[in-house]
C-alpha positions as CSV (number, residue, x, y, z in Angstrom):
1,M,-24.8,9.9,-9.2
2,F,-24.4,6.3,-8.3
3,K,-23.9,3.3,-10.5
4,G,-27.2,1.7,-11.3
5,T,-30.2,2.8,-13.2
6,I,-31.6,6.2,-13.9
7,R,-34.7,5.2,-11.9
8,F,-32.6,4.1,-8.9
9,N,-30.7,7.4,-9.0
10,L,-34.0,9.4,-8.9
11,D,-36.0,7.1,-6.6
12,P,-33.8,4.6,-4.7
13,F,-36.6,3.4,-2.4
14,S,-39.2,3.1,-5.2
15,N,-41.5,5.5,-3.4
16,Y,-42.8,7.0,-6.7
17,S,-44.7,5.9,-9.7
18,D,-43.2,6.0,-13.2
19,E,-45.5,8.9,-14.0
20,E,-44.2,10.9,-11.2
21,V,-40.5,10.1,-12.2
22,W,-41.3,11.1,-15.8
23,N,-43.0,14.4,-14.6
24,A,-39.9,15.3,-12.6
25,L,-37.7,14.6,-15.6
26,E,-39.9,16.7,-17.8
27,A,-39.8,19.5,-15.3
28,V,-36.0,19.7,-15.7
29,E,-36.1,19.1,-19.4
30,L,-34.4,15.7,-19.3
31,K,-37.4,13.6,-20.4
32,G,-36.3,13.7,-24.1
33,L,-32.8,12.6,-23.2
34,V,-34.0,9.6,-21.1
35,Q,-36.5,8.6,-23.7
36,Q,-33.6,8.2,-26.2
37,I,-31.7,5.9,-23.9
38,D,-32.0,2.1,-24.3
39,K,-34.2,0.8,-21.5
40,K,-35.2,4.4,-20.6
41,L,-35.7,4.6,-16.8
42,E,-33.9,1.4,-16.4
43,G,-31.0,2.7,-18.5
44,E,-27.5,2.5,-17.1
45,V,-25.8,5.1,-14.9
46,R,-22.1,4.5,-14.8
47,E,-19.9,5.2,-11.7
48,N,-20.2,8.9,-10.7
49,G,-22.6,9.4,-13.7
50,S,-19.6,9.4,-16.1
51,N,-22.0,8.8,-19.1
52,F,-23.7,12.2,-18.5
53,S,-22.4,15.7,-18.7
54,A,-21.9,17.9,-15.6
55,G,-25.0,19.9,-16.4
56,E,-27.1,16.7,-17.0
57,K,-26.0,15.3,-13.6
58,Q,-27.1,18.6,-12.0
59,L,-30.4,18.3,-13.6
60,F,-30.9,14.8,-12.4
61,C,-30.2,16.0,-8.9
62,L,-32.8,18.8,-9.3
63,A,-35.3,16.2,-10.6
64,R,-34.7,14.1,-7.6
65,A,-35.4,17.1,-5.3
66,I,-38.5,17.9,-7.2
67,L,-39.7,14.3,-7.0
68,R,-39.3,14.4,-3.2
69,H,-41.2,17.7,-2.9
70,N,-38.1,19.3,-1.3
71,K,-39.3,22.2,0.9
72,F,-36.4,24.4,-0.2
73,L,-37.5,24.2,-3.8
74,S,-41.1,24.9,-2.8
75,I,-39.9,28.1,-1.2
76,L,-37.9,29.1,-4.2
77,F,-40.3,28.3,-7.0
78,F,-43.8,28.1,-5.6
79,D,-44.2,30.6,-2.7
80,F,-44.2,33.9,-4.6
């Protein structure tokens, strides 16, 4: 994770709506955590994501992949 905001870490080019970002966070069960953070999507991410656990950082990465409709995830989870 990069220093900046939660939103920037999930969508650095602002390609997605807030609703889409929240849906990705909900899919990986991080929505509740982010809702508790001051400024929510605009909440701070420290250098290397040091303010999040290793598991939370992995879930943020998964949320980013879900948001981008990663083909690998589609094969794993949606093409049964």
